[in-house]
C-alpha positions in Angstrom: 64.8 198.4 49.6 67.0 200.1 52.1 69.9 198.2 53.5 68.0 197.9 56.8 65.0 196.3 55.1 67.3 193.8 53.3 68.8 192.7 56.6 65.4 192.2 58.1 64.1 190.3 55.1 67.2 187.9 55.2 66.6 187.2 58.9 63.0 186.4 58.2 63.9 183.9 55.4 66.4 182.1 57.7 63.8 181.8 60.4 61.2 180.3 58.0 63.8 177.9 56.8 64.6 176.7 60.3 60.9 176.2 61.0 60.5 174.2 57.8 63.4 171.9 58.7 62.0 171.3 62.2 58.6 170.3 60.8 60.1 167.6 58.5 60.7 164.2 60.4 64.3 162.9 60.4 65.1 160.3 57.8 65.5 156.7 59.3 69.0 155.6 59.9 70.3 152.7 57.8 70.3 149.6 60.1 73.6 147.9 60.6 73.1 144.1 60.6 75.7 141.7 62.1 77.1 139.1 59.8 74.9 136.0 59.8 76.2 133.2 62.1 75.4 129.5 62.2 73.2 128.9 65.2 74.6 126.4 67.7 73.0 123.0 68.1 71.8 124.2 71.5 70.2 127.3 70.0 68.6 125.3 67.2 67.0 122.9 69.7 66.0 125.8 71.8 64.3 127.5 68.8 62.6 124.2 67.9 61.7 122.6 71.2 62.3 125.1 73.9 63.4 123.6 77.2 63.0 120.1 76.0 65.3 120.8 73.1 67.9 122.3 75.4 67.8 119.3 77.7 68.3 117.0 74.8 71.3 119.0 73.7 72.8 118.8 77.2 72.4 115.1 77.1 74.0 114.9 73.7 77.0 116.8 74.9 77.3 114.7 78.0 77.1 111.5 75.9 80.0 112.7 73.8 82.1 113.7 76.8 81.1 110.7 78.9 81.8 108.0 76.3 85.6 107.9 76.9 85.1 108.4 80.6 82.8 105.4 80.7 85.3 103.4 78.7 88.0 104.3 81.2 85.8 103.4 84.1 85.0 100.1 82.5 88.7 99.3 82.3 89.2 100.3 85.9 86.2 98.2 86.9 87.8 95.1 85.3 91.1 96.0 87.0 89.4 96.2 90.4 87.6 92.9 89.7 91.0 91.4 88.8 92.5 92.7 92.0 89.6 91.3 94.0 89.9 87.9 92.4 93.7 87.9 93.0 93.1 88.8 96.7 90.4 86.2 96.9 92.6 83.7 95.2 95.3 84.3 97.9 92.8 84.0 100.7 91.4 80.8 99.1 94.9 79.3 98.7 95.9 80.1 102.2 92.6 79.1 103.8 92.3 75.9 101.7 95.9 74.7 102.4 95.4 75.6 106.1 92.2 73.6 106.4 93.8 70.6 104.6 96.9 70.8 106.9 94.6 70.9 110.0 92.8 67.8 108.8 96.0 65.9 108.0 97.7 66.9 111.3 94.6 65.9 113.2 94.4 62.5 111.5 98.1 61.9 112.1 98.0 62.8 115.8 94.5 61.5 116.4 92.6 64.7 117.2 91.3 67.7 115.4 92.1 70.0 118.3 95.7 69.2 118.0 95.6 69.6 114.3 94.1 73.1 114.5 96.5 74.1 117.2 99.6 72.9 115.3 98.6 74.8 112.2 98.0 78.0 114.2 101.5 77.7 115.8 102.9 77.3 112.3 100.9 80.3 111.2 102.3 82.5 113.9 105.8 81.3 112.9 105.2 82.3 109.3 103.7 85.7 110.3 107.1 86.5 111.8 108.7 86.2 108.4 106.0 88.2 106.7 106.2 91.0 109.3 110.0 91.1 109.1 109.7 91.4 105.3 107.3 94.3 105.5 109.6 96.0 108.0 112.3 95.8 105.3 109.9 97.0 102.6 109.5 93.6 101.1 105.8 92.5 100.7 105.0 88.8 100.9 102.8 86.6 98.8 100.1 84.1 99.9 101.0 81.8 102.8 100.8 78.1 101.8 100.6 75.3 104.2 102.1 71.9 103.5 100.6 69.0 105.5 103.0 67.3 107.9 105.8 69.6 106.8 104.9 73.1 107.8 104.3 76.2 105.6 106.1 78.8 103.6 105.5 82.4 102.7 107.3 83.8 99.6 108.6 87.3 99.4 108.4 89.5 96.4 112.2 89.7 96.3 115.1 88.6 98.4 117.0 90.7 100.9 119.6 93.2 99.7 122.3 91.3 101.6 122.8 88.4 104.0 122.1 90.6 107.1 118.6 91.5 105.8 117.9 87.9 104.8 119.1 86.7 108.3 116.8 89.2 110.0 113.8 87.9 108.0 114.8 84.3 108.5 115.2 84.5 112.3 112.0 86.4 113.0 110.0 83.2 112.2 111.5 81.1 115.0 111.3 84.1 117.3 107.6 84.4 116.8 107.2 80.6 117.0 109.1 80.6 120.3 106.9 83.3 121.7 103.9 81.2 120.7 105.4 78.2 122.6 106.0 80.3 125.7 102.3 81.4 125.5 101.3 77.8 125.5 103.2 77.2 128.7 101.4 80.2 130.2 98.0 78.7 129.3 99.2 75.4 130.8 100.1 77.0 134.0 96.7 78.7 134.1 94.7 75.6 133.3 96.8 72.7 134.2 96.0 71.0 130.9 98.8 68.8 129.5 97.4 69.6 126.0 99.1 73.0 126.1 102.3 71.6 127.4 102.4 69.2 124.5 101.8 72.1 122.1 104.7 74.1 123.7 106.9 71.0 123.3 106.0 70.8 119.6 106.6 74.5 119.1 110.0 74.5 120.6 111.0 71.4 118.6 109.8 72.7 115.2 111.4 76.1 115.7 114.7 74.5 116.8 114.7 72.3 113.8 114.1 75.3 111.5 117.3 76.9 112.9 119.4 74.1 111.3 121.9 75.7 108.7 120.2 74.1 105.7 118.2 75.5 102.9 115.2 75.9 102.7 115.0 76.0 106.5 115.3 79.3 108.3 118.8 78.5 109.4 119.8 78.4 105.7 119.1 82.1 105.5 120.9 83.0 108.8 124.1 80.9 108.6 125.5 82.6 105.3 126.1 85.7 107.5 129.1 83.8 108.9 129.9 81.8 105.7 127.9 80.5 102.8 129.8 77.2 103.0 127.9 76.4 106.3 124.9 75.3 104.2 126.8 72.1 103.2 127.6 71.5 106.9 124.0 71.7 107.8 123.1 68.9 105.3 125.8 66.6 106.7 124.7 67.4 110.3 121.0 66.4 109.6 122.0 63.2 107.8 124.0 62.2 110.8 121.1 62.9 113.1 118.3 61.3 111.0 119.7 59.5 108.0 116.5 57.5 107.4 114.1 60.3 107.7 112.6 61.0 104.2 112.0 64.6 105.1 115.8 65.1 105.4 116.3 63.7 101.9 113.7 66.0 100.5 115.3 69.0 102.2 118.7 67.9 100.9 117.5 67.8 97.3 115.8 71.2 97.7 118.9 72.7 99.2 121.4 71.6 96.5 121.2 74.8 94.3 121.8 76.9 97.4 124.7 74.7 98.5 126.4 74.8 95.1 125.9 78.5 94.9 127.2 79.1 98.4 130.3 76.9 97.8 131.2 78.8 94.7 130.5 82.2 96.2 133.4 84.6 97.0 132.1 86.6 100.0 134.9 89.1 99.6 133.9 90.0 96.1 130.1 89.6 96.3 128.3 92.6 97.8 125.5 90.4 98.9 127.7 88.6 101.4 129.2 91.9 102.8 128.5 92.1 106.6 130.2 94.1 109.3 131.7 92.5 112.4 128.9 94.2 114.4 126.2 92.6 112.2 127.8 89.2 112.6 127.9 89.6 116.4 124.2 90.6 116.6 123.1 87.8 114.3 125.3 85.3 116.2 124.0 86.3 119.6 120.4 86.1 118.4 120.9 82.8 116.5 122.9 80.8 119.0 121.1 82.3 121.9 117.7 81.3 120.5 119.0 77.8 119.6 120.3 77.3 123.1 117.0 78.5 124.7 114.9 76.2 122.4 117.2 73.2 123.1 117.1 73.6 126.9 113.4 74.4 126.9 112.6 71.3 124.8 114.6 69.0 127.0 113.1 70.5 130.2 109.5 70.2 128.8 110.1 66.7 127.7 111.1 65.6 131.2 108.2 67.5 132.7 105.8 65.9 130.3 106.9 62.4 131.4 106.6 63.5 135.0 103.1 64.7 134.4 102.1 61.4 132.7 103.5 59.5 135.7 101.8 61.8 138.2 98.7 63.2 136.5 97.4 64.9 139.6 100.7 66.7 140.4 101.9 69.7 138.6 105.7 69.7 138.5 107.5 72.8 137.3 
């Protein structure tokens, strides 16, 4: 064969080979499988039960997560119940002692109206202490009424110094005095001697509370000037009413404060530190209030007798 024929023959063989390769289908590729994995609980339940299985799994997960949450909520529930019971206990203690005092005062003075009114006047007095404590950031406990003696409200803590305790102590008589003035206003509007008698009682009880004797309000005010004044208060009350059993009870209750005040060294104890300005402010409020209550009591006492002698005449 000539060289030209050889070239043509080689081209023909290559073309036939290309056609043969095109006619043969390609070999399938070897599949690449991912490594087998453990199906999730959710997927298993999906495969087994469809939507129902998936919902069951969701509930199972929520149960696992919710168990500690429910336990925490249960503890909080008991805490809330305890707080409610504690609050209810305070209300029950205050309300119960208040009702008992109303009944005793009413029996003692021969009328439930007067018993209710006296306890409300005492309540206003004690509210003055509670509000003053809150103004100083000191919350109060339940208010407890003591028949024929009054009431008391305990604070979570004492004042930081004598000035703070004096402020809390004097706010009770201030509120009580305002209540007595309000009774005079009602008397002037109605002409009923009942309100005049209430005002007289209010002025007397608040004046008595200003005596420098623990646990009276004056026992928290007088240490601003000197803690030794607590002993003077006991002597003063024994001179005024030596046979009154209430004075003896108060004297016994005040013994720890008297001993502590007598031993105290105001110059070395930070609690007794007070500036001259503080003493002036407390002194003006204390002695001014005592003078007002004393004058108002004597004036109302005379006016009440005039009203009894001339019931149809209002004398002011």
